[in-house]
N, C-alpha and C positions, 0 to 999 in steps of 0.2 A: 519211958524210952520207946521210940518207934522200933518195931520189929525189923530186923536186919533184912534189907532187900535181897532178892534172889539173884538178880542180874548184876554181874560185875564185869568191868573192863580191866583186864590185866595189861598194864602198860610197862613194858620192859625197857629200861634205860640202857641196860647192858646185861651181861650174864649174871651179875651179882646185885642188881638193884631193880626192884619192882614197885610200881605205884598202882594202886587199885582205885577205880572210880565206880561207884554204884550208879546204875542208870535205870530209868523207868521204861522208856520206849525207844525203839529204833524208828526214827522218823523217815529216813531215806537211806537206801542202800543201792548204789548204782556202780557198775563197772563201765566206765566210759572208754573211749578209744585211747585215752591218755592215762587214766589213773582210776583207782578205786575210791569212790566217794561214799562216806558214811556220815549221817547226821543223827545224833542221839540226844535224848533229853536226860541229863544227869541230875542227881539230887543236889550236889554241892555247887556245881558250876553252870547250871542251866543247860541250854541247848549248845551242843558242841559239834564242831566240824572236824572230821578225821579224813585225811587224804593218804592213801597208800599206807594205812596203819599207823600214821603219825598224827598226833594231836596238832591242830592248826589254830583254832580259835574257840574260846569259851564265852558264852553270853555274859556271864557275870563280871569278867575282867578283861574282855577284849579292848575296852576303852583305854586301858593302861598301855597295851602294846601299840595300838593304832595312834593314840595321841603322842606317844614317845617317838614313833616313826615319822609322823607327818609334820608336827608343829615346829620342832627345832629348825629345819631348813626353811620353812615358810616364814617364820618370824625373823630369822637372820637375813633373809633375802630382802633387798630394798623394796620389793613390791611385785611378787610373782604374778604374771598374767597367764602363763601357759605351763601346764604340768603334764608329764607323761608318767603313767603308772604301768609297770610291767608286773603282771600277776595280780594279787589282791582279789581273788575271785569272789570272796564273800561280799565285796562292795564296801567294806568298812573303811579301807584306806581312801577310796573315792569319796566316801561320806565326809571324812575329815578334811580332805583337800577342798571340797566344795563349800566349806564353811567360810572361806576367804572371799570377801567381796571383790578383791582385785582380780580373781581368777576369771578369765574370759573363755578359756578353752581347756578342757581336761580330756586327754586321750587315755583310755584304759585298754591295754592289750593283754588278753589272756588266751592261752593256747587251747583251753577246753570249753567248748560251747555247752557241754552238759553241766559243767560246774556253774556256769552263769545261770542256766535254767534252774538248777537246784537252789541256788542262792535266791533268785527272784521268788521262787515258790515257798521256800522253807526258812529263809534267813532274813526276814523283813526287819527284825530288830537290829541286825547288823548293818544292812545297807540303807535303811531308813528312806527308801525311795530314791536313792541317789542315781540309779540307772536311768531314771526318767527325767533328770535335769537336762535342760536344753543346751547346756554348755558341754555336755558329755558326748564324746565320740567313742563308741565301743567297737573294738576290733578283735576278731577271733583269729589269732595267728601266733606263731612262735615269736617271742619278743625280740630275739636276735635277728631273725629274718625281717621283721618289721623295720628295725633300725637300719638294716642294710639297704632297704629299698627306698627309704624316705630321705629327704634333705632338710626337713623341718628342724628347727632348733627350739629348745625349751628352757624355761627359767629353772624348773625343778624336774628332776627325773627320780622317781621312786622305784627301786627294785624290791618288790615284795613277793618274790617267788618262793616256792618250796625250798627246803634245805637241799643241798646237792647230794641227794641219796644216789647210790650206785645204780639203783633200778628206776630212778625218777626222771622227770622230763626237764629238769632245770640246771643240771650241773655245768652246762656250757655257758651259763649266764653268771659265772663267777670267775672267769679267766681274765688274764691280762689283756688279751686281744679284745674281749668283750668290753672291758672298761675303756680301752682306747676308742672303740666305736662309740660308746656313750659320750665320751669327752668331746667328740666331734659334733655331737648333737646338742650340746649345751651352749647357751648364749654366754656373753662375756661374764656376767655375774652369776652364771648358773651354778646350781648346787646339785650334787648327786647324793642320794641317801640309799643305803643298802641294808636290808635286814641281814644280820651276819651270824646268826646261830647262837648256840649256848656259849656263855662267857663265865662259866663257873670255875672254881679252883681245880676241879677234876676233869673238866671238859671244856676246852677253849681252843682247840687246834684250828677249827674252821674259822673262828672269829679272828684269831691272830694272823692266820694265813691271808684272809681277806684284807685285813688292815695293811699287811705288808705288800700285797699285790697292788692295792690301790695306790700306795705310796710310790710305785714305779711309774704311775701315769699322772697322778695329781701331786703338786708340790705341797698341798695342805690337806691333811687327813685328820679327822677328829673322831676317834672312837668314843662310844658312850654305852652305858648299860643301865638296865633296870630289872627288877625282879617281877616275874610273871607268876602269880600263885598257881594257876591251872597247869603251867609247865613244871612247877616245883623247881624252877631254875632261874638263875640270873641270865638275862638275854642281852645279846650284843647288837649294836647298830654302828654303822660306819658312814660318816658324812665326809664328802670330798669336794674340793673346789679349786679352781685356778686363781681365783681372786678373793683373798681373805679380808679385804678392806672393810667389809660391812659386818664382819663376824664378831668383832670385839665391842659389845654394847653392854650397858649397865642393866641391872635388874629393873630399874625404874622404866627404862626404855622398852624392855621386853614386855612388861605389863601394859605399857602405853600402846604398844603395837597390837597386843592381844585385844585390848578394848576398842581400838579404832578399826581393826581389820575383821574381827569376828563378832557377829551379832549374838550368837548363842553362848551359853555357859559351858566351859570345859570342866571336866571332873578330875583330871590328873595334872595337866600341864599348866605351870605358871613360872614366874621368874625364879622362885625358890627351887622348884622341881628342876628347872632347866639347869641350874648350876650344879645341883646334886647329880644329875645324869652324867656330867662330864668329869666329875671328880672320882676317877677310878682308884681302886685300892692298889697299894704298892705292888703286891704280887702280880696283879694283872698288867700293870704298866711294865713290869719286868718281863713278863711272858711276851708281850707285844714287841718289846725292844729286841729280845733275843731270837724272835721268829725270823728265819731267813728264806723260807720256802716261798716261791712265786708260783701261783696257779696259772698254768698255760693250757692252750688248746690241746697240745700234745701230751700234757700231763695234768688233766683236770682233777679237781678235788672231788672224790666220791666217798661220801661217808656211808658207813654201815650202821643202821639204827634198827634194832629188833622190833621196836614199836609194839602195838597191841597184839596180844595172842588171839587169833581168830578161833582157835580150838577151844579156849577156855570161855569165850564170850558168845559163841554161836553167831558171830557176825560174818 
């Protein structure tokens, strides 16, 4: 048995729950104008990105999160040519969107130029060179301000920003008013997908609030979940559209679209996985149904997440 590593990350979920990750090296540690960026090499999950003391992505299982986020809306859309990605600084969301041969233009908007610099330098296994694709337009700007100043419309909009932490940069990208703005920037068959936070039995307030808020803007909202091992949590996603006519397709058609639209092999997503994502457990369906809170600009959702203990890890 290997000797116990000296370096540990103490990741506090709350005052009563702690997860520990052993790590080899600190690859990068930067305090940008926006957030604290840490990249570490862990023993179990490979290279990991931590933003403002919250785990974001792990090398060994990020494909689960990013395939779950990107492929349902792209496969259900009749043929997306334009995509807008808000956030997703490590470049993996962009990587998955660029798999589609139909995509002619991918705009990625991230608020933190230092995050992009760190990704390009240290997270090549995440972005896989996607920043250099000729179809990509990279914009360093607040996502909401970007939407307010443009008139372009997109087939797919992906909101892959940090959780709405009270001290973070993204909590105003989860409000009713923001979703109304996104709706104006979608084409007729457009689909919005939002990473929606933890969706576990003990922690799903953000997820259910996001679902309820989206339902006040879009007539058709489809929540779904999957388990992310490095998070040690079931994670939620919310898909919304004004036009559901193309969303009811068979498993055979899903696999046919994957084969015709994507040249490379997926590791997580296929027709069987697709249907499992949307089959929520009964308790979670009940929690979504009874959630009445609407997130607004004047009353934004601000989570408090203890995150990693910098004292115990020397980070």
